[in-house]
DSSP file (Angstrom, degrees, kcal/mol; ACC not computed):
  #  RESIDUE AA STRUCTURE BP1 BP2  ACC     N-H-->O    O-->H-N    N-H-->O    O-->H-N    TCO  KAPPA ALPHA  PHI   PSI    X-CA   Y-CA   Z-CA
    1    1 A M              0   0    0      0, 0.0     2,-0.2     0, 0.0     0, 0.0   0.000 360.0 360.0 360.0 132.2   14.1    6.3    0.7
    2    2 A A        -     0   0    0      1,-0.1     2,-0.2     0, 0.0     0, 0.0  -0.500 360.0-112.7 -77.4 144.3   12.1    6.2   -2.5
    3    3 A L        -     0   0    0     -2,-0.2     2,-0.5    54,-0.1    54,-0.2  -0.489  26.1-125.8 -75.0 147.2    8.3    6.0   -2.3
    4    4 A V  E     -a   57   0A   0     52,-2.5    54,-2.4    -2,-0.2     2,-0.5  -0.834  18.3-131.4 -96.9 127.3    6.6    2.8   -3.5
    5    5 A D  E >>  -a   58   0A   0     -2,-0.5     4,-2.1    52,-0.2     3,-0.8  -0.676   7.6-149.4 -81.1 122.4    3.9    3.3   -6.1
    6    6 A L  T 34 S+     0   0    0     52,-2.6    -1,-0.1    -2,-0.5    53,-0.1   0.781  94.6  50.4 -62.0 -27.8    0.8    1.3   -5.1
    7    7 A N  T 34 S+     0   0    0     51,-0.3    -1,-0.2     1,-0.1    52,-0.1   0.674 123.2  25.0 -87.1 -17.7   -0.2    0.7   -8.8
    8    8 A T  T <4 S+     0   0    0     -3,-0.8    -2,-0.2     2,-0.1    -1,-0.1   0.521  89.0 115.3-124.6  -8.5    3.2   -0.6  -10.1
    9    9 A A     <  -     0   0    0     -4,-2.1     2,-0.1     1,-0.1    -5,-0.0  -0.270  62.5-118.9 -67.9 150.2    5.0   -2.1   -7.2
   10   10 A T     >  -     0   0    0      1,-0.1     4,-2.2     4,-0.0     5,-0.2  -0.361  27.7-105.1 -79.9 166.4    5.8   -5.8   -7.0
   11   11 A L  H  > S+     0   0    0      1,-0.2     4,-2.4     2,-0.2    13,-0.2   0.905 122.8  51.5 -56.8 -43.3    4.5   -8.1   -4.4
   12   12 A A  H  > S+     0   0    0      1,-0.2     4,-1.1     2,-0.2    -1,-0.2   0.899 108.3  50.7 -63.8 -41.6    8.0   -8.2   -2.8
   13   13 A Q  H  4 S+     0   0    0      1,-0.2     4,-0.3     2,-0.2    -1,-0.2   0.910 112.9  46.0 -63.2 -41.8    8.2   -4.4   -2.7
   14   14 A L  H >< S+     0   0    0     -4,-2.2     3,-1.2     1,-0.2     9,-0.2   0.897 111.9  50.2 -69.4 -40.3    4.8   -4.0   -1.0
   15   15 A N  H 3< S+     0   0    0     -4,-2.4     6,-0.3     1,-0.2    -1,-0.2   0.703 103.9  62.1 -70.8 -18.0    5.5   -6.8    1.5
   16   16 A A  T 3< S+     0   0    0     -4,-1.1    -1,-0.2    -3,-0.2    -2,-0.2   0.505  73.2 121.8 -85.4  -4.8    8.9   -5.1    2.3
   17   17 A L  S X> S-     0   0    0     -3,-1.2     3,-1.9    -4,-0.3     4,-0.7  -0.371  75.9-105.5 -60.9 133.1    7.2   -1.9    3.6
   18   18 A K  T 34 S+     0   0    0      1,-0.3    -1,-0.1     2,-0.1    38,-0.1  -0.435 101.8   6.3 -65.4 122.6    8.2   -1.2    7.2
   19   19 A G  T 34 S+     0   0    0     -2,-0.3    -1,-0.3    -3,-0.1    33,-0.2   0.442 106.7  97.7  87.8   0.8    5.3   -2.0    9.5
   20   20 A G  T <4  -     0   0    0     -3,-1.9     2,-0.2     1,-0.2    -2,-0.1   0.818  59.3-167.8 -92.6 -33.2    3.1   -3.5    6.8
   21   21 A G     <  -     0   0    0     -4,-0.7     2,-1.3    -6,-0.3     3,-0.3  -0.542  64.8 -16.7  76.0-146.3    3.6   -7.2    7.1
   22   22 A T  S    S+     0   0    0     -2,-0.2     4,-0.2     1,-0.2    -1,-0.1  -0.577  89.1 128.9 -96.4  72.7    2.3   -9.3    4.2
   23   23 A I     >  +     0   0    0     -2,-1.3     4,-2.0    -9,-0.2     5,-0.2   0.492  39.7  95.6-101.9  -7.7    0.0   -6.8    2.7
   24   24 A G  H  > S+     0   0    0     -3,-0.3     4,-2.6     1,-0.2     5,-0.2   0.875  81.2  51.0 -56.7 -46.0    1.1   -7.0   -0.9
   25   25 A R  H  > S+     0   0    0      1,-0.2     4,-2.3     2,-0.2    -1,-0.2   0.917 110.8  48.8 -61.9 -44.1   -1.5   -9.4   -2.2
   26   26 A A  H  > S+     0   0    0     -4,-0.2     4,-0.9     1,-0.2    -1,-0.2   0.900 113.0  48.2 -62.9 -40.6   -4.4   -7.4   -0.8
   27   27 A I  H >< S+     0   0    0     -4,-2.0     3,-0.6     1,-0.2    -2,-0.2   0.931 112.5  47.8 -65.2 -45.6   -3.0   -4.2   -2.3
   28   28 A I  H >< S+     0   0    0     -4,-2.6     3,-1.4     1,-0.2    -2,-0.2   0.883 106.3  57.7 -64.3 -39.5   -2.5   -5.8   -5.8
   29   29 A Q  H 3< S+     0   0    0     -4,-2.3    -1,-0.2     1,-0.3    -2,-0.2   0.767 108.8  45.9 -64.3 -25.7   -5.9   -7.4   -5.9
   30   30 A R  T << S+     0   0    0     -4,-0.9    -1,-0.3    -3,-0.6    -2,-0.2   0.193  94.0 165.4-106.6  17.2   -7.7   -4.0   -5.5
   31   31 A R    <   +     0   0    0     -3,-1.4     2,-0.1    -4,-0.1   -24,-0.1  -0.371  33.3  64.6 -66.9 154.1   -5.7   -2.0   -8.0
   32   32 A P        -     0   0    0      0, 0.0     2,-0.4     0, 0.0   -25,-0.0   0.547  60.1-171.6 -90.6 164.5   -5.9    0.6   -9.5
   33   33 A Y        -     0   0    0     -2,-0.1     3,-0.1     1,-0.1   -26,-0.1  -0.928  20.4-169.1-117.5 141.8   -5.7    3.4   -6.9
   34   34 A G  S    S+     0   0    0     -2,-0.4     2,-0.3     1,-0.3    25,-0.1   0.609  80.5  10.9 -99.2 -18.5   -6.2    7.1   -7.5
   35   35 A A  S >  S-     0   0    0      1,-0.1     3,-1.6    23,-0.1    -1,-0.3  -0.983  74.2-114.2-156.7 154.7   -4.9    8.1   -4.1
   36   36 A V  T >  S+     0   0    0     -2,-0.3     3,-2.0     1,-0.3     4,-0.2   0.860 111.3  64.5 -60.5 -37.0   -3.1    6.6   -1.1
   37   37 A D  T >> S+     0   0    0      1,-0.3     4,-1.7     2,-0.2     3,-1.4   0.574  79.3  83.0 -69.8  -5.4   -6.1    7.0    1.2
   38   38 A Q  H <> S+     0   0    0     -3,-1.6     4,-2.4     1,-0.3     6,-0.3   0.667  72.7  76.7 -68.8 -14.3   -8.0    4.5   -1.0
   39   39 A L  H <4>S+     0   0    0     -3,-2.0     6,-2.0    -4,-0.2     5,-1.9   0.815 105.3  35.3 -61.4 -28.1   -6.3    1.8    1.0
   40   40 A L  H X45S+     0   0    0     -3,-1.4     3,-1.7    -4,-0.2    -2,-0.2   0.888 116.8  50.0 -88.3 -48.6   -8.8    2.7    3.6
   41   41 A S  H 3<5S+     0   0    0     -4,-1.7    -2,-0.2     1,-0.3    -3,-0.2   0.812 113.8  46.5 -65.8 -29.2  -11.9    3.6    1.5
   42   42 A K  T 3<5S-     0   0    0     -4,-2.4    -1,-0.3    -5,-0.1    -2,-0.1   0.392 113.0-122.7 -88.6   3.0  -11.5    0.3   -0.4
   43   43 A R  T < 5 +     0   0    0     -3,-1.7    -3,-0.2    -5,-0.1    -2,-0.1   0.878  69.1 135.8  57.2  42.7  -11.1   -1.5    2.9
   44   44 A V      < +     0   0    0     -5,-1.9     2,-0.3    -6,-0.3    -4,-0.2   0.884  67.8  20.9 -82.2 -43.5   -7.7   -2.9    1.8
   45   45 A L  S    S-     0   0    0     -6,-2.0    -1,-0.2   -19,-0.1    -2,-0.1  -0.870  81.5-107.6-126.5 156.0   -5.9   -2.2    5.1
   46   46 A S     >  -     0   0    0     -2,-0.3     4,-2.6     1,-0.1     5,-0.2  -0.418  38.6-110.4 -72.1 159.9   -6.8   -1.6    8.7
   47   47 A R  H  > S+     0   0    0      1,-0.2     4,-2.6     2,-0.2     5,-0.2   0.889 118.3  54.9 -60.2 -39.0   -6.3    2.0    9.9
   48   48 A A  H  > S+     0   0    0      2,-0.2     4,-1.3     1,-0.2    -1,-0.2   0.922 111.3  42.9 -62.6 -45.1   -3.4    0.9   12.1
   49   49 A T  H  > S+     0   0    0      2,-0.2     4,-1.6     1,-0.2     3,-0.3   0.918 112.8  53.7 -67.1 -42.9   -1.5   -0.7    9.2
   50   50 A Y  H  X S+     0   0    0     -4,-2.6     4,-2.3     1,-0.2     3,-0.3   0.917 105.9  53.0 -56.5 -45.3   -2.4    2.3    6.9
   51   51 A E  H  < S+     0   0    0     -4,-2.6     4,-0.3     1,-0.2    -1,-0.2   0.833 108.9  50.7 -61.0 -33.0   -0.9    4.7    9.5
   52   52 A R  H  < S+     0   0    0     -4,-1.3    -1,-0.2    -3,-0.3    -2,-0.2   0.819 122.2  28.7 -75.0 -31.2    2.4    2.7    9.6
   53   53 A I  H >X S+     0   0    0     -4,-1.6     3,-2.6    -3,-0.3     4,-0.6   0.598  89.4  95.8-107.3 -11.5    2.9    2.6    5.8
   54   54 A K  G >< S+     0   0    0     -4,-2.3     3,-0.6     1,-0.3    -1,-0.1   0.767  85.5  52.3 -57.4 -29.7    1.2    5.8    4.4
   55   55 A D  G 34 S+     0   0    0     -4,-0.3    -1,-0.3     1,-0.2    -2,-0.1   0.495 106.7  55.3 -83.7  -2.3    4.4    7.8    4.4
   56   56 A Q  G <4 S+     0   0    0     -3,-2.6   -52,-2.5   -53,-0.1     2,-0.3   0.479 102.1  63.6-104.6  -6.4    6.2    5.1    2.4
   57   57 A V  E <<  +a    4   0A   0     -3,-0.6     2,-0.3    -4,-0.6   -52,-0.2  -0.789  52.5 177.8-123.3 162.3    3.8    4.8   -0.5
   58   58 A T  E     -a    5   0A   0    -54,-2.4   -52,-2.6    -2,-0.3     2,-0.4  -0.919  21.9-133.0-148.2 171.1    2.5    7.0   -3.4
   59   59 A V              0   0    0     -2,-0.3   -23,-0.1   -54,-0.2   -54,-0.1  -0.998 360.0 360.0-131.6 129.4    0.2    6.8   -6.4
   60   60 A Q              0   0    0     -2,-0.4    -1,-0.1   -27,-0.1   -26,-0.1   0.373 360.0 360.0-122.7 360.0    1.2    8.1   -9.8
């Protein structure tokens, strides 16, 4: 499975992440990201949701 880039992915791609739910809009609103863990430091996702999706995403 290819990793999804947080900075370029579409709303549909982000919402399709396994275990994420409808997180795409929140991720897109807080772009750009320099690292995946900024989903936590920018308070975009809860730690539980982050733990479920962190292996499916990347930042390039």
